[in-house]
N, C-alpha and C positions, 0 to 999 in steps of 0.2 A: 572799671573801666581796664585796668590789668587784669582782672579775671577773666574780661572775653578777650583778650589778646591771646594770653594762655589756652584760652579753649581752642581759638583759632588756630594756635599754631599746632596744636596737638591736631586737631582736626584734618590739616594740613599732610600733617607726619604720617597720621591715619591711611589716607589717601593714597597720598606716593607710594607707602608700603602695599600696599594692596594694589595699585598700580604694577608698580616695578616686580610682585610674584605672579601678577596674571601676564606679564610681556613675558616672563621668564618660562613658564607654562606653557605659551602659546609656542615659543620659541621652539623648546622642545617637542611640542606635537607636530611642530612643521615638520623638525627633523625627523620623526618617527612617519609620518606620510611619506615624507620622501623616500627613506629607506624601502616603505610597504610598495612602492610606486616603484623603483628601479626593479625590485624580487617578482611583480606581478611581470611587468617587462620583459625579465628574463624566463620566468616560465611559459609568458605568451609566446618568445623565440622559441623554446623548445618545443611547445605542444605545435608551433607550426610546422617546426622541420618534422616533427613526429606525422603531423597531418600529411605532409607532403610523401615523405619515404611508404606511408598506408596506403597511399590515393596512388603510387608508382608501383607498390607491390598488387594492388586490386588489378591496375589495367593488366600488368602480365598475367594474372591469374584469368583473368577473362579472354586474353588473349590463349592461354593454353586452353581451354576450357570449349573456346570457339575451332580452335585445332582440333581438338580429340572429341569432339563433335563431327568436325567434319569426317575425320578417318574413320568415327564409327558409322557415318551414315555411308558411306563407300565401302567400309568390309560389309555391310551390310547388302547393298547393291552387287558389291561382288557375290556374296553366297547366295543371294535370289535369282542372279545369273547365271552363277555358275554350278 
């Protein structure tokens, strides 16, 4: 009977140690995932601001192209009329 009790106690200690190890490992993984999430949020914010800037630049360039096209058409009309 004593032998069975010792085996049960050793088994319970082993299970407890394994559970503690898994708990510590999962907490470490959770912290790592939280850090990665924060980094990705920061990168997303940075990329979004770059997209907004590039979109504004693109609109400006489109406006300049339209203006230059109008000037070119006007110059062509002046050349053909005059």
